[in-house]
C-alpha positions as CSV (number, residue, x, y, z in Angstrom):
1,M,3.7,20.7,-1.5
2,K,1.2,17.9,-1.1
3,Q,-1.3,18.1,1.9
4,G,1.2,16.0,4.1
5,K,4.6,15.0,4.5
6,I,3.9,11.0,4.2
7,I,1.3,9.5,1.7
8,V,-0.5,5.8,2.5
9,V,-1.6,4.3,-0.8
10,G,-4.1,1.5,-0.3
11,L,-4.0,-0.4,-3.7
12,G,-6.8,-2.6,-4.6
13,N,-10.6,-2.8,-5.4
14,K,-13.1,-3.5,-3.1
15,V,-15.5,-5.1,-5.4
16,L,-13.2,-7.9,-5.9
17,G,-13.0,-9.4,-2.4
18,D,-9.8,-9.8,-0.8
19,D,-8.3,-7.8,-3.7
20,G,-9.6,-4.6,-2.1
21,I,-7.7,-5.3,1.4
22,G,-5.3,-2.0,0.7
23,A,-8.6,0.2,0.2
24,Y,-10.4,-1.4,3.2
25,L,-7.1,-0.4,5.3
26,I,-7.1,2.8,4.2
27,T,-10.9,3.7,5.0
28,D,-9.8,2.4,8.6
29,L,-6.7,4.2,9.0
30,Q,-7.9,7.5,7.8
31,R,-10.4,7.2,11.1
32,E,-7.4,5.9,13.1
33,L,-4.6,7.9,12.5
34,N,-5.9,11.6,11.9
35,L,-2.5,13.5,11.6
36,D,-1.9,16.5,9.4
37,S,1.4,14.9,8.2
38,L,-0.7,12.1,6.7
39,S,-2.3,11.9,3.2
40,F,-4.4,9.0,2.3
41,Q,-5.3,7.7,-1.5
42,I,-6.7,4.4,-2.8
43,S,-6.0,3.6,-6.3
44,V,-6.7,0.3,-8.3
45,N,-3.7,0.4,-10.5
46,G,0.1,0.2,-9.8
47,G,3.0,0.6,-12.3
48,M,3.2,4.4,-13.4
49,E,0.3,5.5,-11.7
50,I,2.3,5.0,-8.4
51,I,4.9,7.5,-9.2
52,D,2.3,10.3,-9.8
53,L,0.7,9.3,-6.5
54,L,4.2,9.6,-4.6
55,N,5.4,12.7,-6.2
56,N,6.6,15.2,-3.7
57,Y,6.1,13.1,-0.4
58,Q,9.1,12.5,2.2
59,K,7.9,9.0,3.2
60,A,5.4,6.6,1.7
61,F,3.7,3.3,2.7
62,I,2.1,1.3,0.1
63,L,-0.4,-1.1,1.1
64,D,-1.5,-4.1,-1.2
65,G,-2.6,-7.6,-1.3
66,I,0.1,-10.4,-2.2
67,R,-0.2,-14.1,-3.0
68,T,2.6,-16.5,-2.5
69,A,2.9,-20.3,-2.8
70,E,3.4,-20.9,0.9
71,G,1.4,-17.8,2.8
72,N,-1.7,-18.1,4.7
73,P,-4.4,-15.7,4.5
74,G,-3.6,-12.6,6.7
75,D,0.4,-13.1,6.7
76,I,2.0,-9.5,6.7
77,Y,5.2,-8.7,4.6
78,I,6.9,-5.4,5.6
79,M,9.4,-4.7,2.6
80,D,11.1,-1.4,1.3
81,S,11.2,-0.3,-2.3
82,D,14.8,-1.8,-2.8
83,D,13.9,-5.3,-1.8
84,Y,10.3,-6.2,-2.5
85,M,8.2,-9.1,-3.6
86,E,5.8,-8.5,-6.5
87,T,2.1,-7.6,-4.7
88,L,-1.3,-7.7,-6.7
89,H,-1.0,-4.0,-7.7
90,I,2.4,-2.5,-7.3
91,S,3.3,-3.6,-10.6
92,N,0.7,-3.7,-13.0
93,V,0.9,-6.3,-15.8
94,H,-0.1,-3.7,-18.4
95,D,2.6,-1.2,-17.3
96,V,6.2,-1.0,-16.0
97,D,7.3,-2.9,-13.0
98,F,7.7,-0.6,-9.7
99,K,11.5,-0.4,-9.7
100,T,11.4,0.7,-13.4
101,A,8.8,3.3,-12.5
102,L,10.9,4.6,-9.9
103,K,13.9,4.7,-12.0
104,L,11.8,6.7,-14.8
105,A,10.4,9.1,-11.9
106,E,14.0,10.0,-11.1
107,K,15.2,10.4,-14.9
108,I,12.3,13.1,-15.3
109,N,13.0,14.7,-12.3
110,L,10.1,13.9,-10.0
111,R,10.7,13.9,-6.5
112,M,10.1,10.4,-4.8
113,P,9.9,9.7,-1.3
114,E,13.2,9.1,0.6
115,K,11.7,6.0,2.1
116,I,8.9,3.6,0.8
117,T,7.7,0.8,3.0
118,I,5.5,-1.8,1.3
119,I,3.2,-3.7,3.7
120,A,1.6,-6.7,1.8
121,V,-1.3,-8.8,3.2
122,E,-1.5,-12.1,2.0
123,V,-5.1,-12.9,0.5
124,M,-7.0,-15.8,-0.6
125,E,-9.5,-14.5,-3.1
126,D,-8.7,-11.6,-5.3
127,K,-10.6,-12.2,-8.7
128,V,-14.2,-12.7,-7.5
129,F,-16.7,-10.1,-7.6
130,N,-17.5,-9.9,-3.9
131,E,-17.8,-6.7,-2.1
132,F,-16.6,-8.6,1.4
133,L,-13.1,-9.9,2.3
134,T,-13.2,-13.9,2.7
135,P,-14.0,-15.0,6.2
136,S,-10.4,-16.2,6.9
137,L,-8.9,-12.8,6.0
138,M,-11.7,-10.9,7.9
139,E,-11.0,-13.0,11.0
140,K,-7.6,-11.5,11.1
141,Y,-8.2,-8.3,9.8
142,S,-8.3,-6.3,13.2
143,G,-4.8,-7.7,14.0
144,I,-3.9,-6.6,10.5
145,L,-5.0,-3.2,10.9
146,Q,-3.3,-3.0,14.1
147,L,0.0,-4.2,12.8
148,T,-0.4,-1.6,9.9
149,I,-0.9,1.1,12.5
150,N,2.0,0.2,14.4
151,S,4.3,0.1,11.4
152,I,3.2,3.4,10.1
153,K,3.5,5.1,13.8
154,S,7.0,3.5,13.8
155,G,7.9,5.2,10.3
156,L,6.7,8.5,11.2
157,N,10.0,9.1,13.1
158,G,11.3,12.7,12.2
159,A,8.6,13.3,9.5
160,V,6.1,14.4,11.4
161,G,5.7,18.5,12.6
């Protein structure tokens, strides 16, 4: 069994500006949510790597950036694995999509979480080398972090112990 019953995965690369929103959140969440039941992981890849990270956990939270046609930087979308929008990394363009990866995990008898929550943050710039979030996203970061903390805490029901 893994260290905790719940994994929080931050997707993204901190050297690509807003692309690293998931990784930035993980760094702060580790400090704010110091619970034995939680494990934290940062990954720059989605696709098949996701199922390896999620294997043997009861619940999972995946944090990633997203770019939609009508969203504003800092908008937050909370979805589950059955009804989600494609985020920046959850499905890798060089790999299978998230739903296919989960189906494959089931076929090869990997133990996937019963509940997977995806928290996607609307980003502005995700392809330019920059070690900082854009000012418009940084301005909203504390609110994004607090909403993420609240979402994770509310999702802990019955899994802590």
